[in-house]
N, C-alpha and C positions, 0 to 999 in steps of 0.2 A: 353738408354734400358737396363735392369735391371740385374742387375746381383744376379749370385750364393750366396753371403756376404749378399743380399738385400732377400734376401729367410730361409735361415741356420746360417746364422752367420760365422764366421771363422772357426767353430770346424766341420767335418763334421758328423751325424747323427752315432750309431756305427753296421753297420745292420750287428755286431757277433750277440744278442740278435732279427734278426728278427720276431719272432712266439710268437703272440697272447696264453696263454698259458690257456686262461679260449674264449677263441673263439672257438663253440659250430660249430660243421659241420654238412655244408649247403646240401641238395636237390640237386646232381648232375640238372645242366640247358644243354635244349636239346641242343645241339652240332649241329654248323652253317653246316651245305655239301653245304651254297651257293658258286655258281662264280660270283664272285664283277664287274668280270668284265666291265659289265655294265654299271659297273659309267664312265667310260674312254671315251663312246660316247654319253651318253644321263645323263639327269639331278636324282639327287637317293629321289623317291619321299617321303620315309623318312624321311633326316633331311635335305634338300635342295642344297644339292653341287652342282655345275654342276662344273664338271670339263672344259665346254666350257671357261671360266670366268676365271682360273685359267693359268698364267704364270709360267712352270717350273723352273723360275729360281727366284721364287719366296716360292719358299715352304720350303726354308731354314731358313726365317724368321719370315714365319708363324708358325715352329712349333716351333721354337724358343717358340712364345708370346702366342702357344697353349700348353705348356708345363707349362705358369705362369701359367695359369687355371687352370690347375689341379692341383698341390702345394694348389692354394685355398682350392680344391674341398676338398683333401687329409684333411684337416687341420677340418673341418669341421664336426661340432658333429651328433652324426650318424653314422658312416662311413663304418661302420660293416653293417647295416640293406639294410636287401633288399629288396627292393617293395614289391618283390613280391616270392613265396617260388624256383621260377627259376630262377629266373630273378637275373643277377650279382648287385651286391653290390656297392656302386665306390668304397669303397679298391680294390675289386676283377676289374672290371673294371680297374682300377689304376696300376694293377701288369702287369694287359694286352696290355693295351698301352705299359709300359714301355719295354716288352718284344718284341714289336713290334716295338719299334722304335730300340729296335736290330736288330733284323732277319732284318728288308729292310737297318742298318748300312750293316750286315755281308752282303747281298745280294745282292748293291754295287758295295761293295767293292770287290763282289767276281768282277762280270762286265768289277769292271777299271783294274782287275788285270788280266785276261782268256777272253781266244774268248771264248762269245756265251757257257757260265757256264750256268747247269743243277742244279738247288738251292739246297740245300737236300729238303724233306721232312719236313714244321713242325707240328706239332696237336694240333690248339690250346687250343682244351680239354682236351686233355689230361694231358699239362701243366699244366694248371688250376688245376689241382685233383694233381695229382704226386708234385708241388711246392706247393698245398695248401695253395689258395690267401688267400685263405677268411681270415687266424691263422696269416698274414704279421702284422709286423706294421706299419700303416701308413706313421711317420716319416718319418724311414728309405728307404719304394716306394718312399711317392714322391722326395724323395734326390734324389734313385735310376734314375727314373723317370725323373730328371728334366736333369743332369749327363747324360742318355745318347739319351735327343733329341737334346740336342744340341751337341753332338758326333758325331749323324747321320744328321743336321745341317751343322757344319762343312762340312762332307761329299761330303752333295750336293753344298757347296758354294765353293768349292775346285775339282769341277768336272771341265775337259776346256773343251771351246765351242766347240768344233770336237765331243767330247766322247760323248753327247747326246746322240745320235743315237747307239749308242753299245747297242748288245744288249742278253739279256739272256732270258732261260727256268726257269719255273715253274714245280711241278714235274708232273706236270697232263699235262703239254705240249701248256701249257697260257704264248705266245711268250711278253717279256715286251723291251722295251729300256730303259735307264736311266732315261730317260725325261718324256714315263708313271707311268715307278714304283713308282716318285717320286710323283709326281697324283695321283694313286691310293693308298699310302701310303700316304697322308693330308685324302683324303676320308678317308679315315679309323677309324682316330683317332678325325675330326671332326663329325661321324658318334657316333659313341662315349657317343663325350660328349653332340651329342645331343642325348643322349640313358640318359646319368645321367641327364640331366637336364629337360626331360622330363617323366623323370620314367618311 
């Protein structure tokens, strides 16, 4: 299995200089207001993800593998270029995936530590604007994404066998178990890899 040093060497990139001063402000994308929980019941026609083929206990390793793909994408030329004015660039998608890993790690930790917690709301489109995804440094984002992926993968890998059925609630009332939120999380990152790979 690849290690962090294989991608970034022994020195951690300096995240203090995370903004690219030459970046041009991009048009806001259309907010995604869809409820994607249906992907737990049927295949996604856009990316082909089929939740019935996924074992929740395999999600940790799949997240680790996926993170290596994002490190590669974020190192390619044109990472800041949007394929269309209102479609995120690879960099913006990378920032989103990094934050998805962080959010899901927080939610799973809540489910492990509390009885049926309600997750704080997260507006992904508001975060993209507030944190100026388009101006962030791709090298830093790649390292942060890789680290966040491995942190949440460790969280999933350490879930006790009896705890996979423990529940949590999203702010809109959608109910998850740790097993279903793991699969839902995996779809999110697989779907966005498809978005980037297919323009």
